[in-house]
C-alpha positions, -999 to +999 in steps of 0.1 A: -696+451-198-668+443-181-638+414-183-652+396-160-689+393-174-675+388-211-653+356-194-685+341-179-708+350-210-676+326-230-676+301-204-713+295-199-717+292-239-688+264-241-706+247-217-736+247-237-720+237-266-699+206-246-735+197-232-749+195-266-719+189-282-712+155-255-754+145-264-751+139-297-716+127-294-728+101-274-756+090-293-735+090-327-708+066-303-731+043-288-732+022-314-698+025-328-688+018-291-708-009-284-681-040-290-665-020-261-684-009-235-660+007-217-656+033-242-689+050-236-677+053-196-646+069-203-661+095-227-689+105-199-657+110-178-643+127-196-674+154-208-683+154-170-645+165-160-648+192-193-681+203-175-673+208-141-641+225-153-659+256-172-690+257-142-663+259-119-645+285-137-682+303-144-686+306-107-650+316-095-654+345-119-689+356-106-676+354-067-647+374-081-670+401-096-690+401-065-662+407-040-643+434-062-679+452-064-678+449-024-646+464-022-657+491-047-686+500-025-666+497+006-636+522-011-667+548-026-681+549+017-649+553+027-646+584+004-679+595+011-676+594+051-642+611+050-652+641+030-686+646+054-661+644+085-637+669+068-667+689+063-681+686+096-646+695+113-640+725+087-679+738+108-669+729+138-638+749+136-656+778+119-681+782+144-659+780+176-645+813+160-670+829+149-651+847+123-650+841+089-618+847+070-610+848+030-591+814+039-623+801+053-639+810+022-616+789+001-613+761+018-654+761+017-655+762-017-626+733-024-653+712+001-681+719-018-660+702-050-651+676-028-689+670-018-696+672-053-676+638-063-695+618-042-726+633-021-762+620-026-784+643-046-802+648-006-771+655+006-762+684-018-793+700-015-796+699+019-757+714+020-773+743-009-790+758+026-755+761+047-740+778+016-772+800+017-763+811+059-727+813+047-730+837+021-756+858+045-724+854+072-701+868+050-712+905+048-699+911+085-670+880+081-687+872+116-716+847+129-746+866+145-769+846+166-793+844+142-772+829+117-754+807+141-787+791+147-794+792+114-767+771+108-775+745+137-805+736+120-794+731+088-766+712+102-796+690+116-810+685+082-776+681+065-767+653+092-805+635+084-792+632+048-757+621+051-765+593+077-796+581+050-766+584+024-744+564+044-763+538+067-796+546+054-802+509+044-794+498+084-815+523+094-844+506+070-839+471+094-843+488+125-877+494+141-877+532+138-885+551+108-865+574+088-893+600+102-885+596+140-849+597+134-849+627+118-872+644+147-846+629+171-818+641+153-836+679+155-852+674+192-815+670+200-799+697+184-825+714+195-814+707+234-782+713+227-788+751+211-811+764+242-780+747+264-758+772+242-783+800+252-786+792+285-745+790+287-747+825+269-772+845+281-760+878+264-753+857+231 
């Protein structure tokens, strides 16, 4: 239980005690203060003021908790987004060179550790396919045509999982299903691969 939750629980208990105690106090004071009618009204105003203060404190604590949770979620999404983009940028640079150096392998190892910090299980599962393709390409220190094609297909599936992890809730609110979005991503990847093959017919 967080500090704010403990404070909220304490305020709720104090409010309950105030209302219960105030009720019995008013009942006892009703007859005692009969000669002075304004006394009951003054006591009631005081109790109402105290109750208002406690309820306001509860609401403020709850609002603070919600804002802190929202801020933490935003920072976490920003962290994930930066790691995902770093991975994609790394793969882009590596594929443009079509060669794999020892430095590339070390960088990939650290990217793997970074992904382990924040990536969703589905992203990690798709990322494993990318690692398998890299492992096959390490033997001759370069990507051949088959490995490049397989890697782009694996990346398309990986980006689907990354999208689902980052903005999956927004996609659920749209009129496109998850399957339709995935199919469109794979079709786009096929088109770009075909364009590359047309531009490099000898690859």
